[in-house]
LORONU-912999 format. One record per residue (C-alpha): x, y, z; residue in one letter. Coordinates in Angstrom, 2 decimals. Example, Ala and Ser with C-alpha at 12.3 -4.5 7.8 and 13.67 -1.06 7.14 Angstrom:
% LORONU-912999
<px 12.30&py -4.50&pz 7.80&residu a>
<px 13.67&py -1.06&pz 7.14&residu s>
END
This chain:
% LORONU-912999
<px -126.82&py -32.44&pz -140.63&residu m>
<px -124.81&py -31.40&pz -143.68&residu i>
<px -124.41&py -27.77&pz -144.74&residu k>
<px -122.10&py -25.52&pz -146.70&residu d>
<px -119.66&py -23.66&pz -144.51&residu d>
<px -118.69&py -20.05&pz -145.19&residu h>
<px -116.11&py -21.15&pz -147.75&residu f>
<px -118.43&py -23.32&pz -149.83&residu g>
<px -117.14&py -26.60&pz -148.42&residu r>
<px -119.53&py -29.38&pz -147.41&residu m>
<px -119.11&py -30.51&pz -143.83&residu e>
<px -120.91&py -32.40&pz -141.07&residu l>
<px -121.40&py -30.38&pz -137.86&residu f>
<px -123.70&py -29.62&pz -135.00&residu m>
<px -123.96&py -25.89&pz -134.42&residu s>
<px -124.79&py -24.69&pz -130.94&residu l>
<px -125.86&py -21.27&pz -132.23&residu l>
<px -127.06&py -20.12&pz -135.64&residu e>
<px -128.14&py -16.53&pz -136.23&residu m>
<px -129.20&py -15.90&pz -139.82&residu n>
<px -130.34&py -12.78&pz -141.68&residu g>
<px -130.48&py -10.62&pz -138.53&residu i>
<px -131.59&py -7.03&pz -139.15&residu c>
<px -131.96&py -4.19&pz -136.66&residu k>
<px -132.63&py -0.45&pz -136.93&residu s>
<px -132.70&py 2.33&pz -134.35&residu f>
<px -134.57&py 5.53&pz -135.14&residu n>
<px -134.59&py 4.68&pz -138.83&residu g>
<px -130.84&py 3.94&pz -138.94&residu i>
<px -130.04&py 0.35&pz -139.88&residu q>
<px -127.27&py -0.96&pz -137.63&residu v>
<px -127.46&py -4.64&pz -138.64&residu l>
<px -127.97&py -5.64&pz -142.27&residu k>
<px -128.82&py -9.33&pz -142.62&residu e>
<px -125.84&py -10.51&pz -140.59&residu v>
<px -125.19&py -14.13&pz -139.69&residu s>
<px -123.19&py -15.88&pz -136.98&residu l>
<px -122.57&py -19.57&pz -136.38&residu r>
<px -120.93&py -20.93&pz -133.23&residu v>
<px -120.21&py -24.60&pz -132.60&residu e>
<px -120.19&py -26.35&pz -129.23&residu a>
<px -116.76&py -26.49&pz -127.60&residu g>
<px -115.19&py -23.63&pz -129.57&residu e>
<px -114.02&py -20.09&pz -128.88&residu v>
<px -115.45&py -17.90&pz -131.62&residu h>
<px -113.91&py -14.43&pz -131.96&residu a>
<px -116.47&py -11.79&pz -132.94&residu l>
<px -114.46&py -8.97&pz -134.50&residu l>
<px -115.08&py -5.49&pz -135.79&residu g>
<px -114.61&py -1.84&pz -134.94&residu e>
<px -116.80&py -0.06&pz -132.42&residu n>
<px -120.16&py 0.51&pz -134.11&residu g>
<px -119.74&py -2.53&pz -136.36&residu a>
<px -122.78&py -4.19&pz -134.79&residu g>
<px -121.19&py -6.74&pz -132.44&residu k>
<px -122.84&py -5.49&pz -129.24&residu s>
<px -126.22&py -5.04&pz -130.95&residu t>
<px -126.16&py -8.64&pz -132.18&residu l>
<px -125.22&py -9.92&pz -128.71&residu m>
<px -127.96&py -7.80&pz -127.15&residu n>
<px -130.46&py -9.40&pz -129.53&residu i>
<px -129.19&py -12.86&pz -128.57&residu l>
<px -129.53&py -12.07&pz -124.85&residu t>
<px -132.96&py -10.42&pz -125.11&residu g>
<px -131.97&py -6.81&pz -124.52&residu v>
<px -133.13&py -5.77&pz -128.03&residu h>
<px -135.73&py -7.29&pz -130.34&residu d>
<px -134.58&py -8.16&pz -133.85&residu k>
<px -136.41&py -6.70&pz -136.85&residu d>
<px -135.84&py -9.78&pz -138.99&residu a>
<px -133.94&py -13.06&pz -139.08&residu g>
<px -133.84&py -16.29&pz -137.10&residu t>
<px -132.01&py -17.46&pz -133.99&residu v>
<px -131.53&py -21.17&pz -133.34&residu v>
<px -129.81&py -22.23&pz -130.13&residu f>
<px -129.07&py -25.82&pz -129.13&residu d>
<px -131.34&py -27.06&pz -131.91&residu g>
<px -134.37&py -24.94&pz -130.97&residu k>
<px -135.55&py -21.72&pz -132.61&residu e>
<px -135.70&py -18.84&pz -130.15&residu m>
<px -138.66&py -16.53&pz -130.65&residu k>
<px -139.56&py -13.43&pz -128.61&residu n>
<px -136.24&py -13.63&pz -126.79&residu i>
<px -136.15&py -12.07&pz -123.33&residu s>
<px -133.25&py -11.70&pz -120.90&residu v>
<px -134.76&py -14.44&pz -118.73&residu k>
<px -135.42&py -16.87&pz -121.60&residu s>
<px -131.88&py -16.37&pz -122.89&residu s>
<px -130.43&py -17.11&pz -119.46&residu e>
<px -132.67&py -20.15&pz -119.04&residu n>
<px -131.50&py -21.47&pz -122.43&residu a>
<px -127.91&py -21.38&pz -121.15&residu g>
<px -126.53&py -18.11&pz -122.55&residu i>
<px -124.49&py -15.81&pz -120.29&residu a>
<px -123.11&py -12.37&pz -121.19&residu f>
<px -120.07&py -11.06&pz -119.30&residu v>
<px -120.08&py -7.39&pz -120.26&residu h>
<px -117.03&py -5.18&pz -120.61&residu q>
<px -118.78&py -2.73&pz -118.28&residu e>
<px -119.09&py -4.78&pz -115.11&residu l>
<px -122.60&py -5.31&pz -113.77&residu n>
<px -121.91&py -5.77&pz -110.08&residu l>
<px -123.41&py -4.18&pz -106.97&residu f>
<px -120.57&py -2.69&pz -104.97&residu n>
<px -122.58&py -2.47&pz -101.73&residu d>
<px -123.47&py -6.18&pz -101.79&residu l>
<px -121.18&py -9.00&pz -100.74&residu k>
<px -119.51&py -11.25&pz -103.28&residu v>
<px -121.79&py -14.24&pz -102.68&residu y>
<px -124.86&py -11.97&pz -102.79&residu e>
<px -123.83&py -10.80&pz -106.27&residu n>
<px -123.44&py -14.38&pz -107.45&residu i>
<px -126.87&py -15.47&pz -106.22&residu f>
<px -128.75&py -12.25&pz -106.88&residu l>
<px -132.36&py -13.14&pz -107.78&residu c>
<px -131.37&py -16.83&pz -107.47&residu r>
<px -130.99&py -17.06&pz -103.70&residu e>
<px -131.11&py -20.44&pz -101.99&residu y>
<px -133.73&py -20.87&pz -99.28&residu t>
<px -134.11&py -23.51&pz -96.58&residu n>
<px -137.20&py -25.55&pz -95.77&residu k>
<px -138.56&py -22.65&pz -93.71&residu f>
<px -138.35&py -20.24&pz -96.67&residu g>
<px -135.44&py -18.26&pz -95.21&residu k>
<px -132.37&py -17.34&pz -97.25&residu v>
<px -129.73&py -20.06&pz -96.87&residu d>
<px -126.67&py -17.83&pz -96.44&residu t>
<px -124.33&py -20.60&pz -95.33&residu k>
<px -125.01&py -22.70&pz -98.43&residu r>
<px -124.45&py -19.75&pz -100.78&residu m>
<px -121.16&py -18.83&pz -99.09&residu i>
<px -120.03&py -22.47&pz -99.14&residu k>
<px -120.81&py -22.96&pz -102.84&residu e>
<px -119.26&py -19.58&pz -103.74&residu s>
<px -116.06&py -20.59&pz -101.96&residu r>
<px -116.05&py -23.98&pz -103.71&residu e>
<px -116.53&py -22.23&pz -107.08&residu l>
<px -113.54&py -19.93&pz -106.51&residu f>
<px -111.39&py -22.84&pz -105.33&residu e>
<px -112.32&py -24.87&pz -108.40&residu e>
<px -111.45&py -21.97&pz -110.72&residu l>
<px -108.33&py -21.01&pz -108.78&residu g>
<px -109.65&py -17.51&pz -108.06&residu v>
<px -108.60&py -15.87&pz -104.79&residu e>
<px -111.71&py -13.99&pz -103.68&residu i>
<px -113.37&py -14.01&pz -100.26&residu d>
<px -117.12&py -14.56&pz -100.86&residu p>
<px -118.04&py -12.72&pz -97.64&residu e>
<px -116.53&py -9.31&pz -98.39&residu i>
<px -118.29&py -6.44&pz -100.14&residu e>
<px -117.61&py -6.08&pz -103.85&residu v>
<px -116.46&py -2.49&pz -103.23&residu s>
<px -113.40&py -3.98&pz -101.52&residu g>
<px -112.29&py -5.90&pz -104.61&residu l>
<px -109.72&py -4.73&pz -107.12&residu t>
<px -110.87&py -4.13&pz -110.69&residu t>
<px -109.25&py -7.39&pz -111.81&residu s>
<px -111.01&py -9.31&pz -109.02&residu q>
<px -114.33&py -7.80&pz -110.10&residu k>
<px -113.66&py -8.97&pz -113.65&residu q>
<px -112.92&py -12.50&pz -112.44&residu l>
<px -116.03&py -12.41&pz -110.24&residu l>
<px -118.21&py -11.58&pz -113.26&residu e>
<px -116.74&py -14.48&pz -115.19&residu i>
<px -117.02&py -16.85&pz -112.22&residu s>
<px -120.65&py -15.81&pz -111.72&residu k>
<px -121.49&py -16.77&pz -115.31&residu a>
<px -119.65&py -20.09&pz -115.01&residu l>
<px -121.44&py -21.02&pz -111.79&residu f>
<px -124.78&py -21.51&pz -113.51&residu f>
<px -123.31&py -23.84&pz -116.15&residu k>
<px -123.94&py -21.72&pz -119.21&residu a>
<px -123.65&py -23.53&pz -122.54&residu k>
<px -122.51&py -20.32&pz -124.27&residu l>
<px -120.52&py -17.53&pz -122.62&residu l>
<px -120.17&py -14.16&pz -124.33&residu i>
<px -116.98&py -12.50&pz -123.11&residu l>
<px -116.75&py -8.80&pz -124.02&residu d>
<px -113.17&py -7.56&pz -123.58&residu e>
<px -112.71&py -9.90&pz -120.59&residu p>
<px -108.97&py -9.27&pz -120.11&residu t>
<px -109.03&py -5.46&pz -119.92&residu t>
<px -108.38&py -5.31&pz -116.17&residu a>
<px -106.31&py -8.50&pz -115.87&residu l>
<px -102.54&py -8.85&pz -115.65&residu n>
<px -100.61&py -11.39&pz -117.72&residu n>
<px -100.80&py -14.22&pz -115.18&residu s>
<px -104.54&py -13.63&pz -114.64&residu e>
<px -105.11&py -13.67&pz -118.40&residu i>
<px -103.28&py -16.98&pz -118.72&residu e>
<px -105.30&py -18.36&pz -115.82&residu h>
<px -108.54&py -17.26&pz -117.50&residu l>
<px -107.48&py -18.85&pz -120.77&residu f>
<px -106.67&py -22.07&pz -118.92&residu h>
<px -110.23&py -22.07&pz -117.50&residu i>
<px -111.68&py -21.46&pz -120.97&residu i>
<px -109.66&py -24.29&pz -122.50&residu e>
<px -110.77&py -26.65&pz -119.74&residu r>
<px -114.44&py -25.75&pz -120.24&residu l>
<px -114.15&py -26.16&pz -124.02&residu k>
<px -113.38&py -29.82&pz -123.46&residu e>
<px -116.78&py -30.27&pz -121.80&residu s>
<px -118.56&py -28.61&pz -124.75&residu g>
<px -118.95&py -25.05&pz -123.44&residu t>
<px -118.76&py -22.49&pz -126.26&residu a>
<px -117.48&py -18.92&pz -126.06&residu f>
<px -118.02&py -15.80&pz -128.12&residu i>
<px -114.85&py -13.80&pz -127.53&residu f>
<px -115.04&py -10.06&pz -128.26&residu i>
<px -111.66&py -8.34&pz -128.15&residu s>
<px -109.49&py -5.84&pz -129.98&residu h>
<px -106.25&py -7.50&pz -128.80&residu k>
<px -104.90&py -9.52&pz -131.68&residu m>
<px -102.38&py -11.62&pz -129.71&residu p>
<px -105.18&py -12.81&pz -127.40&residu e>
<px -107.51&py -13.53&pz -130.32&residu i>
<px -104.92&py -15.75&pz -131.99&residu f>
<px -103.95&py -17.30&pz -128.66&residu r>
<px -107.41&py -18.50&pz -127.53&residu i>
<px -109.81&py -18.48&pz -130.51&residu s>
<px -110.67&py -21.33&pz -132.87&residu d>
<px -112.67&py -19.37&pz -135.42&residu s>
<px -113.75&py -15.82&pz -136.19&residu y>
<px -116.48&py -13.69&pz -137.72&residu t>
<px -115.89&py -10.10&pz -138.85&residu i>
<px -118.48&py -7.32&pz -139.04&residu f>
<px -118.00&py -3.85&pz -140.51&residu r>
<px -120.61&py -1.08&pz -140.52&residu n>
<px -123.35&py -3.51&pz -139.55&residu g>
<px -122.58&py -6.01&pz -142.29&residu e>
<px -121.09&py -9.51&pz -142.32&residu f>
<px -117.63&py -9.38&pz -143.90&residu i>
<px -115.95&py -12.73&pz -143.40&residu d>
<px -115.74&py -15.87&pz -141.25&residu s>
<px -113.22&py -18.65&pz -140.97&residu g>
<px -110.71&py -20.58&pz -138.92&residu k>
<px -108.09&py -18.64&pz -136.95&residu i>
<px -105.45&py -21.18&pz -137.97&residu s>
<px -105.97&py -20.18&pz -141.60&residu e>
<px -105.77&py -16.40&pz -140.99&residu a>
<px -103.10&py -13.82&pz -140.16&residu d>
<px -103.23&py -10.58&pz -138.19&residu t>
<px -102.86&py -8.11&pz -141.06&residu d>
<px -105.56&py -9.78&pz -143.14&residu t>
<px -108.05&py -9.79&pz -140.28&residu i>
<px -107.34&py -6.16&pz -139.35&residu i>
<px -107.65&py -5.11&pz -142.99&residu q>
<px -111.08&py -6.72&pz -143.17&residu k>
<px -112.14&py -5.13&pz -139.89&residu m>
<px -111.02&py -1.62&pz -140.73&residu v>
<px -111.20&py -1.54&pz -144.52&residu g>
<px -109.19&py 0.96&pz -146.50&residu e>
<px -108.41&py 3.05&pz -143.41&residu n>
<px -105.97&py 0.48&pz -142.01&residu y>
<px -102.30&py 1.39&pz -141.74&residu s>
<px -99.78&py -0.60&pz -139.70&residu s>
<px -96.92&py 1.86&pz -140.13&residu g>
<px -94.95&py 3.66&pz -137.42&residu e>
<px -96.64&py 6.90&pz -136.38&residu i>
<px -94.29&py 8.23&pz -133.68&residu y>
<px -92.99&py 11.70&pz -134.42&residu e>
<px -90.16&py 13.34&pz -132.45&residu p>
<px -90.87&py 16.98&pz -131.64&residu r>
<px -89.34&py 20.00&pz -129.96&residu q>
<px -89.88&py 20.01&pz -126.18&residu k>
<px -90.18&py 23.04&pz -123.94&residu g>
<px -89.16&py 23.67&pz -120.35&residu e>
<px -90.08&py 21.28&pz -117.53&residu a>
<px -93.72&py 21.93&pz -116.57&residu v>
<px -94.37&py 18.96&pz -114.28&residu l>
<px -92.18&py 17.74&pz -111.45&residu k>
<px -92.74&py 14.97&pz -108.94&residu l>
<px -90.53&py 15.02&pz -105.88&residu e>
<px -90.50&py 11.85&pz -103.75&residu n>
<px -94.25&py 11.48&pz -104.20&residu l>
<px -95.75&py 8.57&pz -102.28&residu s>
<px -99.29&py 7.29&pz -102.09&residu g>
<px -101.45&py 4.19&pz -102.11&residu e>
<px -99.58&py 1.58&pz -104.18&residu g>
<px -96.38&py 3.57&pz -104.91&residu f>
<px -93.60&py 5.41&pz -103.07&residu c>
<px -90.75&py 7.88&pz -103.59&residu d>
<px -91.54&py 8.64&pz -107.22&residu v>
<px -89.50&py 11.48&pz -108.72&residu s>
<px -89.24&py 12.68&pz -112.31&residu f>
<px -89.73&py 15.74&pz -114.49&residu e>
<px -91.73&py 16.12&pz -117.70&residu v>
<px -91.24&py 18.85&pz -120.30&residu k>
<px -93.86&py 20.85&pz -122.13&residu k>
<px -95.00&py 18.87&pz -125.18&residu g>
<px -93.50&py 15.60&pz -123.94&residu e>
<px -95.30&py 12.24&pz -123.91&residu i>
<px -94.36&py 9.84&pz -121.12&residu i>
<px -95.50&py 6.23&pz -121.21&residu g>
<px -96.05&py 4.62&pz -117.81&residu l>
<px -96.25&py 0.85&pz -117.49&residu t>
<px -95.58&py -2.19&pz -115.34&residu g>
<px -97.44&py -5.29&pz -114.30&residu l>
<px -101.00&py -4.84&pz -113.05&residu q>
<px -100.85&py -3.17&pz -109.63&residu g>
<px -97.22&py -2.09&pz -109.99&residu a>
<px -98.12&py 1.51&pz -109.14&residu g>
<px -98.36&py 3.43&pz -112.41&residu s>
<px -102.16&py 3.71&pz -112.45&residu s>
<px -102.19&py 4.50&pz -108.74&residu e>
<px -99.69&py 7.30&pz -109.35&residu l>
<px -101.95&py 9.00&pz -111.90&residu l>
<px -104.92&py 8.79&pz -109.53&residu q>
<px -102.91&py 10.45&pz -106.78&residu c>
<px -101.59&py 13.16&pz -109.11&residu m>
<px -105.18&py 14.05&pz -109.98&residu f>
<px -106.20&py 14.17&pz -106.32&residu g>
<px -108.49&py 11.13&pz -106.52&residu a>
<px -106.46&py 9.34&pz -103.84&residu t>
<px -104.37&py 10.85&pz -101.03&residu p>
<px -100.62&py 11.40&pz -101.10&residu a>
<px -98.66&py 10.10&pz -98.13&residu y>
<px -95.65&py 12.29&pz -98.78&residu g>
<px -93.68&py 14.26&pz -101.34&residu g>
<px -94.88&py 16.98&pz -103.68&residu n>
<px -96.13&py 17.66&pz -107.19&residu m>
<px -95.23&py 20.89&pz -108.96&residu y>
<px -96.94&py 22.33&pz -112.04&residu v>
<px -95.12&py 25.25&pz -113.65&residu n>
<px -93.16&py 25.66&pz -110.43&residu g>
<px -96.26&py 25.82&pz -108.22&residu n>
<px -96.85&py 23.14&pz -105.60&residu c>
<px -100.28&py 21.56&pz -106.16&residu v>
<px -102.18&py 20.80&pz -102.91&residu p>
<px -102.84&py 17.12&pz -102.26&residu h>
<px -106.22&py 15.41&pz -101.93&residu h>
<px -108.03&py 17.79&pz -104.27&residu s>
<px -109.30&py 17.09&pz -107.76&residu i>
<px -110.44&py 20.71&pz -107.91&residu q>
<px -106.87&py 21.90&pz -107.22&residu a>
<px -105.53&py 19.65&pz -109.99&residu a>
<px -108.13&py 20.96&pz -112.45&residu m>
<px -107.37&py 24.59&pz -111.53&residu k>
<px -103.72&py 23.88&pz -112.31&residu n>
<px -104.84&py 22.63&pz -115.74&residu k>
<px -104.32&py 18.95&pz -114.96&residu v>
<px -106.92&py 16.55&pz -116.40&residu a>
<px -107.35&py 12.80&pz -116.09&residu m>
<px -109.06&py 10.17&pz -118.21&residu l>
<px -109.58&py 7.29&pz -115.73&residu p>
<px -109.39&py 3.62&pz -116.64&residu a>
<px -112.64&py 2.43&pz -115.07&residu n>
<px -115.06&py 4.13&pz -117.41&residu r>
<px -118.30&py 2.91&pz -115.86&residu k>
<px -117.49&py 3.84&pz -112.26&residu e>
<px -115.41&py 6.98&pz -112.82&residu n>
<px -116.62&py 8.61&pz -116.05&residu s>
<px -120.15&py 7.65&pz -117.06&residu v>
<px -123.04&py 9.79&pz -115.79&residu v>
<px -125.79&py 7.49&pz -117.12&residu p>
<px -128.73&py 9.86&pz -116.61&residu d>
<px -127.09&py 12.59&pz -118.70&residu m>
<px -126.94&py 12.99&pz -122.46&residu s>
<px -123.83&py 12.66&pz -124.59&residu i>
<px -123.58&py 16.45&pz -124.76&residu l>
<px -123.98&py 16.91&pz -121.00&residu e>
<px -121.36&py 14.25&pz -120.30&residu n>
<px -119.00&py 16.07&pz -122.63&residu m>
<px -119.24&py 19.56&pz -121.09&residu y>
<px -119.51&py 18.42&pz -117.45&residu l>
<px -115.86&py 18.97&pz -116.43&residu a>
<px -115.52&py 22.39&pz -118.06&residu e>
<px -118.57&py 23.65&pz -116.19&residu h>
<px -117.19&py 22.42&pz -112.88&residu v>
<px -114.33&py 24.84&pz -113.50&residu l>
<px -116.61&py 27.65&pz -114.70&residu s>
<px -119.41&py 27.00&pz -112.20&residu k>
<px -119.75&py 30.71&pz -111.42&residu k>
<px -121.20&py 31.28&pz -114.87&residu k>
<px -124.96&py 31.62&pz -114.45&residu p>
<px -125.99&py 29.87&pz -117.68&residu c>
<px -124.91&py 27.14&pz -120.06&residu i>
<px -125.21&py 27.98&pz -123.73&residu s>
<px -126.43&py 24.83&pz -125.42&residu k>
<px -125.65&py 26.36&pz -128.80&residu k>
<px -122.00&py 26.95&pz -127.86&residu q>
<px -121.67&py 23.51&pz -126.24&residu e>
<px -123.21&py 21.83&pz -129.27&residu e>
<px -120.71&py 23.60&pz -131.52&residu k>
<px -117.79&py 22.40&pz -129.39&residu k>
<px -119.22&py 18.89&pz -129.29&residu y>
<px -119.55&py 18.73&pz -133.07&residu q>
<px -115.91&py 19.81&pz -133.36&residu n>
<px -114.74&py 17.06&pz -131.00&residu f>
<px -117.04&py 14.59&pz -132.71&residu k>
<px -115.26&py 15.23&pz -136.00&residu d>
<px -111.77&py 15.17&pz -134.45&residu i>
<px -112.32&py 11.97&pz -132.50&residu l>
<px -114.66&py 10.32&pz -135.01&residu n>
<px -117.35&py 9.76&pz -132.40&residu i>
<px -120.11&py 7.55&pz -133.81&residu k>
<px -123.33&py 8.91&pz -132.32&residu a>
<px -126.71&py 9.67&pz -133.85&residu a>
<px -127.73&py 12.62&pz -131.66&residu d>
<px -125.93&py 14.51&pz -128.90&residu s>
<px -129.20&py 14.49&pz -126.93&residu a>
<px -129.12&py 10.67&pz -126.66&residu d>
<px -128.08&py 9.17&pz -123.34&residu f>
<px -124.36&py 8.44&pz -123.02&residu i>
<px -125.31&py 4.80&pz -122.37&residu t>
<px -126.60&py 4.53&pz -125.93&residu s>
<px -122.99&py 4.55&pz -127.19&residu l>
<px -120.58&py 1.65&pz -127.40&residu s>
<px -117.78&py 1.56&pz -124.83&residu g>
<px -115.22&py 2.88&pz -127.27&residu g>
<px -117.36&py 5.82&pz -128.33&residu n>
<px -118.08&py 6.62&pz -124.69&residu q>
<px -114.32&py 6.78&pz -124.12&residu q>
<px -113.98&py 9.27&pz -126.96&residu k>
<px -116.66&py 11.48&pz -125.38&residu v>
<px -114.76&py 11.45&pz -122.08&residu f>
<px -111.54&py 12.36&pz -123.84&residu l>
<px -113.45&py 15.27&pz -125.39&residu a>
<px -114.67&py 16.15&pz -121.87&residu r>
<px -111.12&py 16.81&pz -120.71&residu w>
<px -109.94&py 18.44&pz -123.92&residu l>
<px -112.86&py 20.82&pz -123.38&residu d>
<px -111.23&py 22.07&pz -120.14&residu t>
<px -108.17&py 23.27&pz -122.10&residu d>
<px -105.92&py 21.38&pz -119.68&residu a>
<px -102.18&py 21.57&pz -120.29&residu d>
<px -101.31&py 18.26&pz -118.60&residu i>
<px -103.30&py 15.16&pz -119.57&residu l>
<px -103.16&py 12.01&pz -117.44&residu l>
<px -104.48&py 9.20&pz -119.63&residu l>
<px -105.03&py 5.92&pz -117.80&residu d>
<px -105.48&py 3.18&pz -120.41&residu n>
<px -107.16&py 5.60&pz -122.85&residu p>
<px -107.76&py 3.06&pz -125.63&residu t>
<px -109.49&py 0.53&pz -123.37&residu q>
<px -112.32&py -1.01&pz -125.36&residu g>
<px -111.50&py 1.02&pz -128.46&residu i>
<px -111.15&py -0.73&pz -131.80&residu d>
<px -108.00&py -0.88&pz -133.89&residu i>
<px -108.96&py 1.82&pz -136.36&residu g>
<px -110.02&py 4.23&pz -133.61&residu a>
<px -106.84&py 3.49&pz -131.65&residu k>
<px -104.77&py 4.84&pz -134.53&residu a>
<px -106.92&py 7.99&pz -134.46&residu e>
<px -106.30&py 8.38&pz -130.72&residu i>
<px -102.55&py 7.89&pz -131.18&residu y>
<px -102.41&py 10.57&pz -133.85&residu r>
<px -104.49&py 12.87&pz -131.67&residu l>
<px -102.11&py 12.36&pz -128.73&residu i>
<px -99.15&py 13.22&pz -130.96&residu l>
<px -101.01&py 16.24&pz -132.33&residu k>
<px -101.83&py 17.49&pz -128.83&residu l>
<px -98.19&py 17.09&pz -127.80&residu a>
<px -97.03&py 19.04&pz -130.86&residu s>
<px -99.40&py 21.82&pz -129.75&residu e>
<px -97.72&py 21.93&pz -126.34&residu g>
<px -99.83&py 19.54&pz -124.26&residu k>
<px -97.89&py 17.40&pz -121.79&residu t>
<px -99.17&py 13.82&pz -121.64&residu i>
<px -98.70&py 10.91&pz -119.24&residu l>
<px -100.08&py 7.70&pz -120.73&residu l>
<px -100.48&py 4.60&pz -118.59&residu n>
<px -101.01&py 1.29&pz -120.38&residu t>
<px -100.00&py -2.37&pz -120.18&residu l>
<px -99.65&py -2.49&pz -123.98&residu e>
<px -96.01&py -1.87&pz -124.87&residu i>
<px -96.63&py -1.42&pz -128.64&residu p>
<px -99.01&py 1.40&pz -127.70&residu e>
<px -96.25&py 3.17&pz -125.77&residu i>
<px -93.84&py 2.66&pz -128.66&residu k>
<px -96.25&py 4.37&pz -131.05&residu k>
<px -96.48&py 7.64&pz -129.11&residu v>
<px -94.10&py 7.98&pz -126.15&residu a>
<px -90.86&py 9.94&pz -126.01&residu d>
<px -89.92&py 8.03&pz -122.87&residu r>
<px -91.21&py 5.00&pz -120.99&residu c>
<px -91.10&py 4.84&pz -117.19&residu i>
<px -91.46&py 1.28&pz -115.91&residu v>
<px -92.79&py 0.49&pz -112.43&residu f>
<px -92.10&py -2.52&pz -110.26&residu y>
<px -93.63&py -3.05&pz -106.82&residu n>
<px -94.63&py 0.61&pz -106.44&residu g>
<px -91.29&py 2.11&pz -107.47&residu k>
<px -89.66&py 3.24&pz -110.68&residu i>
<px -87.61&py 0.33&pz -112.01&residu a>
<px -86.24&py 2.11&pz -115.06&residu g>
<px -86.74&py 4.80&pz -117.67&residu s>
<px -86.23&py 4.19&pz -121.38&residu l>
<px -85.78&py 6.56&pz -124.30&residu a>
<px -88.06&py 5.99&pz -127.29&residu h>
<px -85.36&py 4.08&pz -129.18&residu s>
<px -84.99&py 1.65&pz -126.24&residu q>
<px -88.67&py 0.76&pz -125.93&residu i>
<px -89.44&py -2.84&pz -126.84&residu d>
<px -91.42&py -5.57&pz -125.10&residu e>
<px -88.39&py -7.58&pz -123.96&residu t>
<px -86.63&py -4.60&pz -122.39&residu t>
<px -89.76&py -3.21&pz -120.75&residu v>
<px -90.72&py -6.60&pz -119.29&residu m>
<px -87.20&py -7.03&pz -117.94&residu s>
<px -87.73&py -3.94&pz -115.82&residu y>
<px -91.39&py -4.70&pz -115.06&residu a>
<px -90.44&py -8.10&pz -113.61&residu t>
<px -87.32&py -6.77&pz -111.83&residu n>
<px -85.09&py -8.90&pz -114.02&residu a>
<px -82.61&py -6.04&pz -114.33&residu v>
<px -81.18&py -3.62&pz -111.82&residu q>
<px -82.50&py -0.08&pz -111.49&residu l>
<px -81.26&py 2.06&pz -114.37&residu e>
<px -81.49&py 5.75&pz -113.56&residu e>
<px -81.76&py 7.67&pz -116.83&residu v>
<px -84.35&py 10.17&pz -115.70&residu l>
END
């Protein structure tokens, strides 16, 4: 059929998905205002916008999690009415969420076939067939996962690939990928993109939700932008540029300028002395009061593992950590917290979210672990502190009494950052703190990190994104194969130099 495209041109096409005039309100607040989305078969369509723009709500309507208030949904030529999760799946729509939906105590093949188990002619579960087909799926996709092990034994990146493989197994016509590369290293990302490109050729379509501009321009064919629940723009990626797209996503708040600010440092307050643990060994360095250290390396190089050990979440095999000259006992999160060390972990769903608690309760949880001898919690005082952090971090939430799960991933992350700021910690270990956070909010987090450092907080920031380190870090420590490969001053930080150390392309340079 012939229709006008978003730019007024007449063209012949066959859309796989058309969502028109979609409206949705929660508790009287309109979160989608007559938005539209069109996705064609065999394309990767980037759905862009800040957290709270309406992307997740629209996808939840498409997959039957929420009912729409108005509008129409046409998929594969048929109008979808009274959409349920089951009817959406049966139509050929699969949603790979940013927050992984896997059962850690089940085996890999059991997760793939959950509620879709094969049975033999006697009605018994056909385990051998499910294992065989799971193994064939992984071999076809080039994914190295043993289908017979428990999911709890997988790395975060393997879990991400399992989620994607699970969706691909049932031959979905449309895959919604929400921040699919968050836990993947560069080679895994390229492998995923190769799979996507191969599936595009057979007509599979993808809705790609990401805040990473290089990936969006690398894999996407077209884009749609939402802002504050409204449709802003749509077009071909080949006809767009990064600054224009970001400007439309963020609006007048966008600024691409350098925000790093050098500041006066104090005495050394943190010292690692030949610290070794799971995934790293013989790590030694000192950090001054008010200093920001960026940690990086390829996925699994040891930087994230180091932060987990420093916080007592994983055991140390040897060496020591000193805070203000005092040796902090190993294997104890409580000891780290008492020494005013806090950590924002990378895996938000497994390590931060308490789903049965409200936003407010999730915020004050850590502080009341430290002050557990206090007989009562003053809701009035906690609400006052929450409102302060809400303003500082620009948390988009209707009511602090709502469940934490009512928030988008990025806004959840802001609540957890507030959780640790609430403990008045002096040393902040931030493991991928802007994971799932939109571009505008990232800039807010960067400025907050710099502000906290200027107030005397000492910050260790682990991230795979080198531009992120360049924006805030005084130094960058690069890991390779569990050891420090090099340390760079702020003026030396650039992607080429960092990757040279991260891939062991240069010899160890000791400038600690």
